[in-house]
N, CA, C, O and CB atoms as a CASP TS submission, in Angstrom:
PFRMAT TS
TARGET T0000
AUTHOR 0000-0000-0000
METHOD Language model
MODEL 1
PARENT N/A
ATOM      1  N   ASP     1      46.744 130.151 204.545  1.00  0.00           N
ATOM      2  CA  ASP     1      46.548 130.161 203.130  1.00  0.00           C
ATOM      3  C   ASP     1      44.859 130.160 203.078  1.00  0.00           C
ATOM      4  O   ASP     1      44.166 129.692 203.981  1.00  0.00           O
ATOM      5  CB  ASP     1      47.351 128.782 202.345  1.00  0.00           C
ATOM      6  N   LEU     2      44.397 130.700 201.995  1.00  0.00           N
ATOM      7  CA  LEU     2      43.056 130.865 201.572  1.00  0.00           C
ATOM      8  C   LEU     2      42.520 130.011 200.429  1.00  0.00           C
ATOM      9  O   LEU     2      43.368 129.590 199.642  1.00  0.00           O
ATOM     10  CB  LEU     2      42.904 132.183 201.231  1.00  0.00           C
ATOM     11  N   ASN     3      41.255 129.694 200.218  1.00  0.00           N
ATOM     12  CA  ASN     3      41.091 128.955 199.143  1.00  0.00           C
ATOM     13  C   ASN     3      40.148 130.134 198.352  1.00  0.00           C
ATOM     14  O   ASN     3      39.460 130.979 198.924  1.00  0.00           O
ATOM     15  CB  ASN     3      40.428 127.384 199.478  1.00  0.00           C
ATOM     16  N   ILE     4      40.289 129.980 197.034  1.00  0.00           N
ATOM     17  CA  ILE     4      39.422 130.845 196.155  1.00  0.00           C
ATOM     18  C   ILE     4      37.941 130.255 196.190  1.00  0.00           C
ATOM     19  O   ILE     4      37.501 129.560 195.274  1.00  0.00           O
ATOM     20  CB  ILE     4      40.013 130.879 194.593  1.00  0.00           C
ATOM     21  N   THR     5      37.214 130.594 197.327  1.00  0.00           N
ATOM     22  CA  THR     5      36.053 130.279 197.552  1.00  0.00           C
ATOM     23  C   THR     5      35.148 131.382 197.838  1.00  0.00           C
ATOM     24  O   THR     5      35.631 132.434 198.255  1.00  0.00           O
ATOM     25  CB  THR     5      36.081 129.428 198.437  1.00  0.00           C
ATOM     26  N   ASP     6      33.687 131.250 197.634  1.00  0.00           N
ATOM     27  CA  ASP     6      32.638 132.428 198.271  1.00  0.00           C
ATOM     28  C   ASP     6      33.341 132.858 199.806  1.00  0.00           C
ATOM     29  O   ASP     6      34.112 133.757 200.142  1.00  0.00           O
ATOM     30  CB  ASP     6      30.768 131.666 198.548  1.00  0.00           C
ATOM     31  N   VAL     7      32.660 131.734 200.549  1.00  0.00           N
ATOM     32  CA  VAL     7      33.084 132.149 202.141  1.00  0.00           C
ATOM     33  C   VAL     7      33.664 130.829 202.535  1.00  0.00           C
ATOM     34  O   VAL     7      33.342 129.756 202.025  1.00  0.00           O
ATOM     35  CB  VAL     7      31.691 132.658 203.300  1.00  0.00           C
ATOM     36  N   GLN     8      34.595 131.005 203.538  1.00  0.00           N
ATOM     37  CA  GLN     8      35.468 130.087 204.296  1.00  0.00           C
ATOM     38  C   GLN     8      35.651 130.466 205.761  1.00  0.00           C
ATOM     39  O   GLN     8      35.880 131.620 206.121  1.00  0.00           O
ATOM     40  CB  GLN     8      36.817 130.025 203.645  1.00  0.00           C
ATOM     41  N   ARG     9      35.537 129.429 206.580  1.00  0.00           N
ATOM     42  CA  ARG     9      35.934 129.503 208.258  1.00  0.00           C
ATOM     43  C   ARG     9      37.419 129.453 208.485  1.00  0.00           C
ATOM     44  O   ARG     9      37.959 128.420 208.090  1.00  0.00           O
ATOM     45  CB  ARG     9      35.299 128.174 209.165  1.00  0.00           C
ATOM     46  N   ILE    10      38.073 130.227 208.961  1.00  0.00           N
ATOM     47  CA  ILE    10      39.318 130.387 209.266  1.00  0.00           C
ATOM     48  C   ILE    10      39.260 130.278 210.809  1.00  0.00           C
ATOM     49  O   ILE    10      38.510 131.005 211.461  1.00  0.00           O
ATOM     50  CB  ILE    10      39.892 131.667 208.679  1.00  0.00           C
ATOM     51  N   GLU    11      40.209 129.194 211.478  1.00  0.00           N
ATOM     52  CA  GLU    11      40.579 129.457 212.533  1.00  0.00           C
ATOM     53  C   GLU    11      41.670 130.415 213.248  1.00  0.00           C
ATOM     54  O   GLU    11      42.764 130.323 212.691  1.00  0.00           O
ATOM     55  CB  GLU    11      40.678 128.572 212.707  1.00  0.00           C
ATOM     56  N   MET    12      41.649 131.261 214.282  1.00  0.00           N
ATOM     57  CA  MET    12      42.218 132.088 214.596  1.00  0.00           C
ATOM     58  C   MET    12      42.043 132.566 215.975  1.00  0.00           C
ATOM     59  O   MET    12      40.936 132.647 216.508  1.00  0.00           O
ATOM     60  CB  MET    12      42.058 132.789 213.786  1.00  0.00           C
ATOM     61  N   PRO    13      43.534 132.992 216.746  1.00  0.00           N
ATOM     62  CA  PRO    13      43.303 133.336 218.054  1.00  0.00           C
ATOM     63  C   PRO    13      42.199 134.464 218.361  1.00  0.00           C
ATOM     64  O   PRO    13      41.948 135.323 217.516  1.00  0.00           O
ATOM     65  CB  PRO    13      44.567 133.722 218.561  1.00  0.00           C
ATOM     66  N   MET    14      41.668 134.431 219.378  1.00  0.00           N
ATOM     67  CA  MET    14      40.597 135.682 219.699  1.00  0.00           C
ATOM     68  C   MET    14      40.927 136.887 219.361  1.00  0.00           C
ATOM     69  O   MET    14      42.133 136.870 219.114  1.00  0.00           O
ATOM     70  CB  MET    14      40.282 135.890 221.057  1.00  0.00           C
ATOM     71  N   GLY    15      40.556 137.783 219.237  1.00  0.00           N
ATOM     72  CA  GLY    15      41.214 139.149 218.842  1.00  0.00           C
ATOM     73  C   GLY    15      42.409 139.486 218.022  1.00  0.00           C
ATOM     74  O   GLY    15      43.190 140.420 218.201  1.00  0.00           O
ATOM     75  N   SER    16      42.432 138.369 216.883  1.00  0.00           N
ATOM     76  CA  SER    16      43.604 138.601 215.977  1.00  0.00           C
ATOM     77  C   SER    16      42.840 139.954 215.144  1.00  0.00           C
ATOM     78  O   SER    16      41.636 140.163 214.992  1.00  0.00           O
ATOM     79  CB  SER    16      44.080 137.028 214.885  1.00  0.00           C
ATOM     80  N   GLU    17      43.997 140.751 214.689  1.00  0.00           N
ATOM     81  CA  GLU    17      43.876 141.823 213.694  1.00  0.00           C
ATOM     82  C   GLU    17      44.348 141.279 212.242  1.00  0.00           C
ATOM     83  O   GLU    17      45.462 140.831 211.970  1.00  0.00           O
ATOM     84  CB  GLU    17      44.775 143.102 214.171  1.00  0.00           C
ATOM     85  N   ILE    18      43.341 141.409 211.456  1.00  0.00           N
ATOM     86  CA  ILE    18      43.734 140.687 210.225  1.00  0.00           C
ATOM     87  C   ILE    18      44.217 142.190 209.591  1.00  0.00           C
ATOM     88  O   ILE    18      43.679 143.276 209.806  1.00  0.00           O
ATOM     89  CB  ILE    18      42.352 139.666 209.321  1.00  0.00           C
ATOM     90  N   LEU    19      45.407 141.906 208.738  1.00  0.00           N
ATOM     91  CA  LEU    19      46.392 142.625 208.486  1.00  0.00           C
ATOM     92  C   LEU    19      46.246 142.846 206.813  1.00  0.00           C
ATOM     93  O   LEU    19      46.139 143.932 206.243  1.00  0.00           O
ATOM     94  CB  LEU    19      47.699 141.931 209.058  1.00  0.00           C
ATOM     95  N   THR    20      46.269 141.694 206.283  1.00  0.00           N
ATOM     96  CA  THR    20      46.401 141.903 204.804  1.00  0.00           C
ATOM     97  C   THR    20      45.684 140.566 204.058  1.00  0.00           C
ATOM     98  O   THR    20      45.059 139.815 204.807  1.00  0.00           O
ATOM     99  CB  THR    20      48.108 142.069 204.383  1.00  0.00           C
ATOM    100  N   ALA    21      45.736 140.279 202.818  1.00  0.00           N
ATOM    101  CA  ALA    21      45.755 139.154 202.031  1.00  0.00           C
ATOM    102  C   ALA    21      46.545 139.502 200.802  1.00  0.00           C
ATOM    103  O   ALA    21      46.254 140.459 200.085  1.00  0.00           O
ATOM    104  CB  ALA    21      44.373 138.676 201.727  1.00  0.00           C
ATOM    105  N   GLN    22      47.500 138.736 200.595  1.00  0.00           N
ATOM    106  CA  GLN    22      48.017 139.062 199.246  1.00  0.00           C
ATOM    107  C   GLN    22      48.501 137.509 198.400  1.00  0.00           C
ATOM    108  O   GLN    22      48.237 136.469 199.002  1.00  0.00           O
ATOM    109  CB  GLN    22      49.430 140.211 199.498  1.00  0.00           C
ATOM    110  N   MET    23      48.996 137.436 197.422  1.00  0.00           N
ATOM    111  CA  MET    23      49.666 136.355 196.850  1.00  0.00           C
ATOM    112  C   MET    23      50.852 135.916 197.267  1.00  0.00           C
ATOM    113  O   MET    23      51.811 136.677 197.141  1.00  0.00           O
ATOM    114  CB  MET    23      49.814 136.537 195.724  1.00  0.00           C
ATOM    115  N   GLN    24      51.046 134.575 197.861  1.00  0.00           N
ATOM    116  CA  GLN    24      52.650 133.984 198.077  1.00  0.00           C
ATOM    117  C   GLN    24      52.860 133.224 197.142  1.00  0.00           C
ATOM    118  O   GLN    24      52.264 132.148 197.092  1.00  0.00           O
ATOM    119  CB  GLN    24      53.031 133.158 199.343  1.00  0.00           C
ATOM    120  N   GLY    25      53.723 133.586 196.214  1.00  0.00           N
ATOM    121  CA  GLY    25      54.006 132.130 195.125  1.00  0.00           C
ATOM    122  C   GLY    25      52.666 132.229 194.351  1.00  0.00           C
ATOM    123  O   GLY    25      52.231 133.298 193.921  1.00  0.00           O
ATOM    124  N   ASP    26      52.010 130.965 194.197  1.00  0.00           N
ATOM    125  CA  ASP    26      50.517 130.827 193.496  1.00  0.00           C
ATOM    126  C   ASP    26      49.410 130.730 194.425  1.00  0.00           C
ATOM    127  O   ASP    26      48.328 130.291 194.037  1.00  0.00           O
ATOM    128  CB  ASP    26      50.380 129.540 192.601  1.00  0.00           C
ATOM    129  N   THR    27      49.627 131.177 195.852  1.00  0.00           N
ATOM    130  CA  THR    27      48.736 130.770 196.884  1.00  0.00           C
ATOM    131  C   THR    27      48.420 132.168 197.561  1.00  0.00           C
ATOM    132  O   THR    27      49.235 132.972 198.014  1.00  0.00           O
ATOM    133  CB  THR    27      49.403 129.620 197.904  1.00  0.00           C
ATOM    134  N   PRO    28      46.950 132.269 197.518  1.00  0.00           N
ATOM    135  CA  PRO    28      46.488 133.682 198.293  1.00  0.00           C
ATOM    136  C   PRO    28      46.741 133.426 199.862  1.00  0.00           C
ATOM    137  O   PRO    28      46.427 132.331 200.330  1.00  0.00           O
ATOM    138  CB  PRO    28      44.681 134.086 198.025  1.00  0.00           C
ATOM    139  N   VAL    29      47.157 134.162 200.466  1.00  0.00           N
ATOM    140  CA  VAL    29      47.550 134.043 201.858  1.00  0.00           C
ATOM    141  C   VAL    29      47.053 135.465 202.982  1.00  0.00           C
ATOM    142  O   VAL    29      47.379 136.649 202.887  1.00  0.00           O
ATOM    143  CB  VAL    29      49.273 133.866 201.749  1.00  0.00           C
ATOM    144  N   LEU    30      46.166 134.787 204.013  1.00  0.00           N
ATOM    145  CA  LEU    30      46.120 136.052 204.885  1.00  0.00           C
ATOM    146  C   LEU    30      47.017 135.986 206.128  1.00  0.00           C
ATOM    147  O   LEU    30      47.338 134.967 206.740  1.00  0.00           O
ATOM    148  CB  LEU    30      44.658 136.317 205.368  1.00  0.00           C
ATOM    149  N   TRP    31      47.401 137.387 206.420  1.00  0.00           N
ATOM    150  CA  TRP    31      48.375 137.526 207.489  1.00  0.00           C
ATOM    151  C   TRP    31      47.419 138.602 208.569  1.00  0.00           C
ATOM    152  O   TRP    31      46.668 139.548 208.332  1.00  0.00           O
ATOM    153  CB  TRP    31      50.028 138.230 206.824  1.00  0.00           C
ATOM    154  N   ALA    32      47.815 138.011 209.687  1.00  0.00           N
ATOM    155  CA  ALA    32      47.143 138.832 210.607  1.00  0.00           C
ATOM    156  C   ALA    32      48.125 138.905 211.886  1.00  0.00           C
ATOM    157  O   ALA    32      49.199 138.305 211.834  1.00  0.00           O
ATOM    158  CB  ALA    32      45.658 138.231 210.938  1.00  0.00           C
ATOM    159  N   LEU    33      47.728 139.703 213.135  1.00  0.00           N
ATOM    160  CA  LEU    33      48.623 139.809 213.961  1.00  0.00           C
ATOM    161  C   LEU    33      47.586 138.938 215.193  1.00  0.00           C
ATOM    162  O   LEU    33      46.380 138.995 215.436  1.00  0.00           O
ATOM    163  CB  LEU    33      49.197 141.482 214.154  1.00  0.00           C
ATOM    164  N   VAL    34      48.596 138.233 215.719  1.00  0.00           N
ATOM    165  CA  VAL    34      47.973 137.371 216.743  1.00  0.00           C
ATOM    166  C   VAL    34      48.509 137.050 217.814  1.00  0.00           C
ATOM    167  O   VAL    34      49.738 137.059 217.877  1.00  0.00           O
ATOM    168  CB  VAL    34      47.676 136.348 216.361  1.00  0.00           C
ATOM    169  N   ASP    35      47.691 136.666 218.988  1.00  0.00           N
ATOM    170  CA  ASP    35      48.352 136.213 219.894  1.00  0.00           C
ATOM    171  C   ASP    35      48.110 134.673 220.249  1.00  0.00           C
ATOM    172  O   ASP    35      47.108 134.071 220.636  1.00  0.00           O
ATOM    173  CB  ASP    35      48.138 137.052 220.874  1.00  0.00           C
ATOM    174  N   ILE    36      49.180 134.342 220.017  1.00  0.00           N
ATOM    175  CA  ILE    36      49.017 132.414 220.006  1.00  0.00           C
ATOM    176  C   ILE    36      48.647 131.930 221.194  1.00  0.00           C
ATOM    177  O   ILE    36      48.273 130.757 221.171  1.00  0.00           O
ATOM    178  CB  ILE    36      50.462 131.464 219.726  1.00  0.00           C
ATOM    179  N   GLU    37      48.634 132.606 222.470  1.00  0.00           N
ATOM    180  CA  GLU    37      48.106 132.097 223.559  1.00  0.00           C
ATOM    181  C   GLU    37      46.862 132.179 223.718  1.00  0.00           C
ATOM    182  O   GLU    37      46.381 131.703 224.746  1.00  0.00           O
ATOM    183  CB  GLU    37      48.577 132.505 224.486  1.00  0.00           C
ATOM    184  N   ALA    38      46.026 132.796 222.754  1.00  0.00           N
ATOM    185  CA  ALA    38      44.620 133.217 223.130  1.00  0.00           C
ATOM    186  C   ALA    38      43.695 132.145 222.568  1.00  0.00           C
ATOM    187  O   ALA    38      44.143 131.428 221.673  1.00  0.00           O
ATOM    188  CB  ALA    38      44.225 134.700 222.543  1.00  0.00           C
ATOM    189  N   THR    39      42.327 131.946 223.044  1.00  0.00           N
ATOM    190  CA  THR    39      41.729 131.208 222.719  1.00  0.00           C
ATOM    191  C   THR    39      41.226 131.116 221.315  1.00  0.00           C
ATOM    192  O   THR    39      40.956 132.188 220.772  1.00  0.00           O
ATOM    193  CB  THR    39      41.074 131.232 223.479  1.00  0.00           C
ATOM    194  N   LYS    40      41.058 130.033 220.651  1.00  0.00           N
ATOM    195  CA  LYS    40      40.622 130.208 219.407  1.00  0.00           C
ATOM    196  C   LYS    40      39.314 130.529 218.769  1.00  0.00           C
ATOM    197  O   LYS    40      38.371 130.167 219.473  1.00  0.00           O
ATOM    198  CB  LYS    40      40.913 129.348 218.994  1.00  0.00           C
ATOM    199  N   GLU    41      38.942 131.144 217.558  1.00  0.00           N
ATOM    200  CA  GLU    41      37.579 131.129 217.232  1.00  0.00           C
ATOM    201  C   GLU    41      37.783 130.926 215.572  1.00  0.00           C
ATOM    202  O   GLU    41      38.857 130.845 214.976  1.00  0.00           O
ATOM    203  CB  GLU    41      36.720 132.588 217.781  1.00  0.00           C
ATOM    204  N   TYR    42      36.210 130.859 214.917  1.00  0.00           N
ATOM    205  CA  TYR    42      36.419 130.858 213.513  1.00  0.00           C
ATOM    206  C   TYR    42      36.096 132.317 213.234  1.00  0.00           C
ATOM    207  O   TYR    42      35.505 133.040 214.036  1.00  0.00           O
ATOM    208  CB  TYR    42      35.519 129.770 212.688  1.00  0.00           C
ATOM    209  N   ARG    43      36.592 132.751 211.856  1.00  0.00           N
ATOM    210  CA  ARG    43      36.051 134.034 211.442  1.00  0.00           C
ATOM    211  C   ARG    43      35.737 133.640 210.070  1.00  0.00           C
ATOM    212  O   ARG    43      36.309 132.675 209.565  1.00  0.00           O
ATOM    213  CB  ARG    43      37.034 135.333 211.589  1.00  0.00           C
ATOM    214  N   LEU    44      34.546 134.575 209.201  1.00  0.00           N
ATOM    215  CA  LEU    44      34.430 134.056 208.060  1.00  0.00           C
ATOM    216  C   LEU    44      35.217 135.047 207.181  1.00  0.00           C
ATOM    217  O   LEU    44      35.392 136.230 207.472  1.00  0.00           O
ATOM    218  CB  LEU    44      33.014 133.810 207.717  1.00  0.00           C
ATOM    219  N   ILE    45      35.647 134.464 206.134  1.00  0.00           N
ATOM    220  CA  ILE    45      36.486 134.830 205.207  1.00  0.00           C
ATOM    221  C   ILE    45      35.747 135.030 203.491  1.00  0.00           C
ATOM    222  O   ILE    45      35.391 134.064 202.815  1.00  0.00           O
ATOM    223  CB  ILE    45      37.619 133.691 205.354  1.00  0.00           C
ATOM    224  N   GLU    46      35.660 136.212 203.123  1.00  0.00           N
ATOM    225  CA  GLU    46      34.868 135.851 201.825  1.00  0.00           C
ATOM    226  C   GLU    46      35.924 136.687 201.075  1.00  0.00           C
ATOM    227  O   GLU    46      36.678 137.606 201.395  1.00  0.00           O
ATOM    228  CB  GLU    46      33.057 136.337 201.658  1.00  0.00           C
ATOM    229  N   ILE    47      35.539 135.643 199.370  1.00  0.00           N
ATOM    230  CA  ILE    47      36.670 136.249 198.388  1.00  0.00           C
ATOM    231  C   ILE    47      35.403 136.504 196.937  1.00  0.00           C
ATOM    232  O   ILE    47      34.711 135.650 196.382  1.00  0.00           O
ATOM    233  CB  ILE    47      38.365 134.774 198.000  1.00  0.00           C
ATOM    234  N   LEU    48      35.466 137.607 196.742  1.00  0.00           N
ATOM    235  CA  LEU    48      34.246 138.218 195.456  1.00  0.00           C
ATOM    236  C   LEU    48      35.289 138.509 194.464  1.00  0.00           C
ATOM    237  O   LEU    48      36.249 139.276 194.544  1.00  0.00           O
ATOM    238  CB  LEU    48      33.125 139.895 195.841  1.00  0.00           C
ATOM    239  N   GLY    49      34.847 137.628 193.375  1.00  0.00           N
ATOM    240  CA  GLY    49      35.690 138.174 192.224  1.00  0.00           C
ATOM    241  C   GLY    49      34.871 139.701 191.594  1.00  0.00           C
ATOM    242  O   GLY    49      33.863 140.346 191.882  1.00  0.00           O
ATOM    243  N   THR    50      35.905 139.779 190.661  1.00  0.00           N
ATOM    244  CA  THR    50      35.327 141.129 189.983  1.00  0.00           C
ATOM    245  C   THR    50      34.141 141.043 189.367  1.00  0.00           C
ATOM    246  O   THR    50      34.152 140.087 188.591  1.00  0.00           O
ATOM    247  CB  THR    50      36.159 141.681 188.968  1.00  0.00           C
ATOM    248  N   GLY    51      32.955 141.715 189.372  1.00  0.00           N
ATOM    249  CA  GLY    51      31.782 141.514 189.112  1.00  0.00           C
ATOM    250  C   GLY    51      31.008 140.948 189.537  1.00  0.00           C
ATOM    251  O   GLY    51      29.866 141.133 189.119  1.00  0.00           O
ATOM    252  N   SER    52      31.230 140.078 190.471  1.00  0.00           N
ATOM    253  CA  SER    52      30.201 138.766 191.242  1.00  0.00           C
ATOM    254  C   SER    52      29.556 139.661 192.262  1.00  0.00           C
ATOM    255  O   SER    52      30.034 140.591 192.911  1.00  0.00           O
ATOM    256  CB  SER    52      31.147 137.215 192.159  1.00  0.00           C
ATOM    257  N   PRO    53      28.056 139.020 192.234  1.00  0.00           N
ATOM    258  CA  PRO    53      27.038 139.556 192.870  1.00  0.00           C
ATOM    259  C   PRO    53      27.407 139.681 194.603  1.00  0.00           C
ATOM    260  O   PRO    53      27.968 138.714 195.118  1.00  0.00           O
ATOM    261  CB  PRO    53      25.765 138.629 192.484  1.00  0.00           C
ATOM    262  N   ILE    54      27.183 140.493 195.179  1.00  0.00           N
ATOM    263  CA  ILE    54      27.350 140.697 196.684  1.00  0.00           C
ATOM    264  C   ILE    54      25.852 140.405 197.275  1.00  0.00           C
ATOM    265  O   ILE    54      24.840 141.003 196.910  1.00  0.00           O
ATOM    266  CB  ILE    54      27.929 142.342 197.069  1.00  0.00           C
ATOM    267  N   LYS    55      25.895 139.621 198.022  1.00  0.00           N
ATOM    268  CA  LYS    55      24.797 138.929 199.092  1.00  0.00           C
ATOM    269  C   LYS    55      24.681 140.275 200.151  1.00  0.00           C
ATOM    270  O   LYS    55      25.581 141.019 200.540  1.00  0.00           O
ATOM    271  CB  LYS    55      25.502 137.203 200.035  1.00  0.00           C
ATOM    272  N   SER    56      23.564 140.288 200.388  1.00  0.00           N
ATOM    273  CA  SER    56      23.374 141.341 201.942  1.00  0.00           C
ATOM    274  C   SER    56      24.293 140.759 203.119  1.00  0.00           C
ATOM    275  O   SER    56      24.782 139.642 203.288  1.00  0.00           O
ATOM    276  CB  SER    56      21.521 141.291 202.687  1.00  0.00           C
ATOM    277  N   GLY    57      24.334 141.788 203.769  1.00  0.00           N
ATOM    278  CA  GLY    57      25.295 141.556 204.997  1.00  0.00           C
ATOM    279  C   GLY    57      26.260 142.655 205.491  1.00  0.00           C
ATOM    280  O   GLY    57      26.193 143.671 204.798  1.00  0.00           O
ATOM    281  N   ASN    58      26.955 142.701 206.299  1.00  0.00           N
ATOM    282  CA  ASN    58      28.049 143.355 206.406  1.00  0.00           C
ATOM    283  C   ASN    58      29.549 142.972 206.251  1.00  0.00           C
ATOM    284  O   ASN    58      29.672 141.768 206.476  1.00  0.00           O
ATOM    285  CB  ASN    58      27.894 143.742 207.367  1.00  0.00           C
ATOM    286  N   ARG    59      30.431 143.417 206.025  1.00  0.00           N
ATOM    287  CA  ARG    59      31.562 143.240 205.624  1.00  0.00           C
ATOM    288  C   ARG    59      32.863 144.106 206.009  1.00  0.00           C
ATOM    289  O   ARG    59      32.623 145.298 206.200  1.00  0.00           O
ATOM    290  CB  ARG    59      31.337 143.227 204.484  1.00  0.00           C
ATOM    291  N   THR    60      34.105 143.731 206.142  1.00  0.00           N
ATOM    292  CA  THR    60      35.278 144.412 206.411  1.00  0.00           C
ATOM    293  C   THR    60      36.037 144.179 205.183  1.00  0.00           C
ATOM    294  O   THR    60      36.245 143.014 204.843  1.00  0.00           O
ATOM    295  CB  THR    60      35.986 143.966 207.689  1.00  0.00           C
ATOM    296  N   TYR    61      36.458 145.114 204.504  1.00  0.00           N
ATOM    297  CA  TYR    61      37.409 145.014 203.586  1.00  0.00           C
ATOM    298  C   TYR    61      38.834 144.439 203.945  1.00  0.00           C
ATOM    299  O   TYR    61      39.285 144.935 204.977  1.00  0.00           O
ATOM    300  CB  TYR    61      37.508 146.229 203.107  1.00  0.00           C
ATOM    301  N   ILE    62      39.489 143.688 203.451  1.00  0.00           N
ATOM    302  CA  ILE    62      40.761 143.535 203.570  1.00  0.00           C
ATOM    303  C   ILE    62      41.733 143.593 202.489  1.00  0.00           C
ATOM    304  O   ILE    62      42.802 144.052 202.891  1.00  0.00           O
ATOM    305  CB  ILE    62      40.866 142.547 204.091  1.00  0.00           C
ATOM    306  N   SER    63      41.731 143.403 201.722  1.00  0.00           N
ATOM    307  CA  SER    63      42.377 143.460 200.479  1.00  0.00           C
ATOM    308  C   SER    63      42.295 143.033 199.172  1.00  0.00           C
ATOM    309  O   SER    63      41.522 142.075 199.129  1.00  0.00           O
ATOM    310  CB  SER    63      43.141 143.173 200.637  1.00  0.00           C
ATOM    311  N   THR    64      42.741 143.307 198.082  1.00  0.00           N
ATOM    312  CA  THR    64      42.744 142.817 196.682  1.00  0.00           C
ATOM    313  C   THR    64      44.073 142.005 196.384  1.00  0.00           C
ATOM    314  O   THR    64      45.199 142.367 196.724  1.00  0.00           O
ATOM    315  CB  THR    64      42.605 144.062 195.671  1.00  0.00           C
ATOM    316  N   PHE    65      43.745 140.808 195.668  1.00  0.00           N
ATOM    317  CA  PHE    65      44.878 140.094 194.852  1.00  0.00           C
ATOM    318  C   PHE    65      44.511 139.385 193.548  1.00  0.00           C
ATOM    319  O   PHE    65      43.363 138.991 193.340  1.00  0.00           O
ATOM    320  CB  PHE    65      45.515 139.035 195.715  1.00  0.00           C
ATOM    321  N   GLN    66      45.511 139.231 192.674  1.00  0.00           N
ATOM    322  CA  GLN    66      45.369 138.610 191.204  1.00  0.00           C
ATOM    323  C   GLN    66      46.048 137.584 191.493  1.00  0.00           C
ATOM    324  O   GLN    66      47.040 137.439 192.207  1.00  0.00           O
ATOM    325  CB  GLN    66      45.903 139.369 189.883  1.00  0.00           C
ATOM    326  N   ARG    67      45.084 136.462 190.523  1.00  0.00           N
ATOM    327  CA  ARG    67      45.671 135.296 190.526  1.00  0.00           C
ATOM    328  C   ARG    67      45.627 134.830 188.796  1.00  0.00           C
ATOM    329  O   ARG    67      44.601 134.255 188.433  1.00  0.00           O
ATOM    330  CB  ARG    67      44.853 134.293 191.653  1.00  0.00           C
ATOM    331  N   GLY    68      46.484 135.021 187.983  1.00  0.00           N
ATOM    332  CA  GLY    68      46.157 135.120 186.540  1.00  0.00           C
ATOM    333  C   GLY    68      45.089 136.032 186.312  1.00  0.00           C
ATOM    334  O   GLY    68      45.123 137.123 186.882  1.00  0.00           O
ATOM    335  N   GLY    69      44.021 135.698 185.460  1.00  0.00           N
ATOM    336  CA  GLY    69      43.114 136.476 185.221  1.00  0.00           C
ATOM    337  C   GLY    69      42.088 137.105 186.483  1.00  0.00           C
ATOM    338  O   GLY    69      41.478 138.173 186.499  1.00  0.00           O
ATOM    339  N   PHE    70      42.143 136.111 187.430  1.00  0.00           N
ATOM    340  CA  PHE    70      41.293 136.516 188.607  1.00  0.00           C
ATOM    341  C   PHE    70      41.565 137.479 189.618  1.00  0.00           C
ATOM    342  O   PHE    70      42.653 137.341 190.178  1.00  0.00           O
ATOM    343  CB  PHE    70      41.084 135.538 189.270  1.00  0.00           C
ATOM    344  N   VAL    71      41.030 138.178 189.893  1.00  0.00           N
ATOM    345  CA  VAL    71      40.832 139.499 190.701  1.00  0.00           C
ATOM    346  C   VAL    71      39.982 139.150 191.672  1.00  0.00           C
ATOM    347  O   VAL    71      38.839 138.809 191.368  1.00  0.00           O
ATOM    348  CB  VAL    71      40.267 140.726 189.939  1.00  0.00           C
ATOM    349  N   GLY    72      40.421 139.179 193.061  1.00  0.00           N
ATOM    350  CA  GLY    72      39.779 138.748 194.165  1.00  0.00           C
ATOM    351  C   GLY    72      39.741 139.671 195.097  1.00  0.00           C
ATOM    352  O   GLY    72      40.853 140.090 195.421  1.00  0.00           O
ATOM    353  N   HIS    73      38.688 140.208 195.731  1.00  0.00           N
ATOM    354  CA  HIS    73      38.507 140.954 196.880  1.00  0.00           C
ATOM    355  C   HIS    73      37.871 140.510 198.147  1.00  0.00           C
ATOM    356  O   HIS    73      36.684 140.281 198.378  1.00  0.00           O
ATOM    357  CB  HIS    73      37.899 141.910 196.524  1.00  0.00           C
ATOM    358  N   VAL    74      38.805 140.444 198.841  1.00  0.00           N
ATOM    359  CA  VAL    74      38.955 139.864 200.310  1.00  0.00           C
ATOM    360  C   VAL    74      38.469 140.414 201.314  1.00  0.00           C
ATOM    361  O   VAL    74      39.073 141.340 201.856  1.00  0.00           O
ATOM    362  CB  VAL    74      40.113 139.742 200.718  1.00  0.00           C
ATOM    363  N   PHE    75      36.939 139.837 201.908  1.00  0.00           N
ATOM    364  CA  PHE    75      36.251 140.741 203.042  1.00  0.00           C
ATOM    365  C   PHE    75      36.105 139.641 203.974  1.00  0.00           C
ATOM    366  O   PHE    75      35.752 138.478 203.778  1.00  0.00           O
ATOM    367  CB  PHE    75      34.722 141.572 202.664  1.00  0.00           C
ATOM    368  N   GLU    76      36.558 140.442 205.361  1.00  0.00           N
ATOM    369  CA  GLU    76      35.665 139.621 206.647  1.00  0.00           C
ATOM    370  C   GLU    76      34.344 139.824 206.623  1.00  0.00           C
ATOM    371  O   GLU    76      33.916 140.977 206.682  1.00  0.00           O
ATOM    372  CB  GLU    76      36.013 140.046 208.128  1.00  0.00           C
ATOM    373  N   TYR    77      33.409 138.634 206.524  1.00  0.00           N
ATOM    374  CA  TYR    77      32.299 138.591 206.518  1.00  0.00           C
ATOM    375  C   TYR    77      31.650 138.481 207.719  1.00  0.00           C
ATOM    376  O   TYR    77      31.763 137.406 208.308  1.00  0.00           O
ATOM    377  CB  TYR    77      32.049 137.848 205.810  1.00  0.00           C
ATOM    378  N   ILE    78      30.738 139.697 208.405  1.00  0.00           N
ATOM    379  CA  ILE    78      30.398 140.022 209.767  1.00  0.00           C
ATOM    380  C   ILE    78      28.999 139.331 209.888  1.00  0.00           C
ATOM    381  O   ILE    78      28.639 138.881 210.976  1.00  0.00           O
ATOM    382  CB  ILE    78      30.391 141.666 210.072  1.00  0.00           C
ATOM    383  N   GLY    79      28.393 139.267 209.032  1.00  0.00           N
ATOM    384  CA  GLY    79      26.522 138.705 209.122  1.00  0.00           C
ATOM    385  C   GLY    79      25.826 139.992 208.883  1.00  0.00           C
ATOM    386  O   GLY    79      26.283 141.082 208.541  1.00  0.00           O
ATOM    387  N   ASN    80      24.539 139.589 209.160  1.00  0.00           N
ATOM    388  CA  ASN    80      23.384 140.284 208.868  1.00  0.00           C
ATOM    389  C   ASN    80      23.234 141.367 209.990  1.00  0.00           C
ATOM    390  O   ASN    80      22.276 142.140 209.978  1.00  0.00           O
ATOM    391  CB  ASN    80      22.171 139.312 208.762  1.00  0.00           C
TER
END
């Protein structure tokens, strides 16, 4: 599950391939292809609403979801 917040740390197995983020019921959810035996790491996930300013840094686009009137664009934040 994702929180609708600017940046959050998500723990997942190393080497996980993030597939998408979509709404599941009333909750935004991130799906990934993972090796459940792999050592865990933290990845930074950023959710930017349409029209929000974007801070500098490198990002990889994951997906866009809608929750009510909110349109959230989900990125993995790589850093500077």
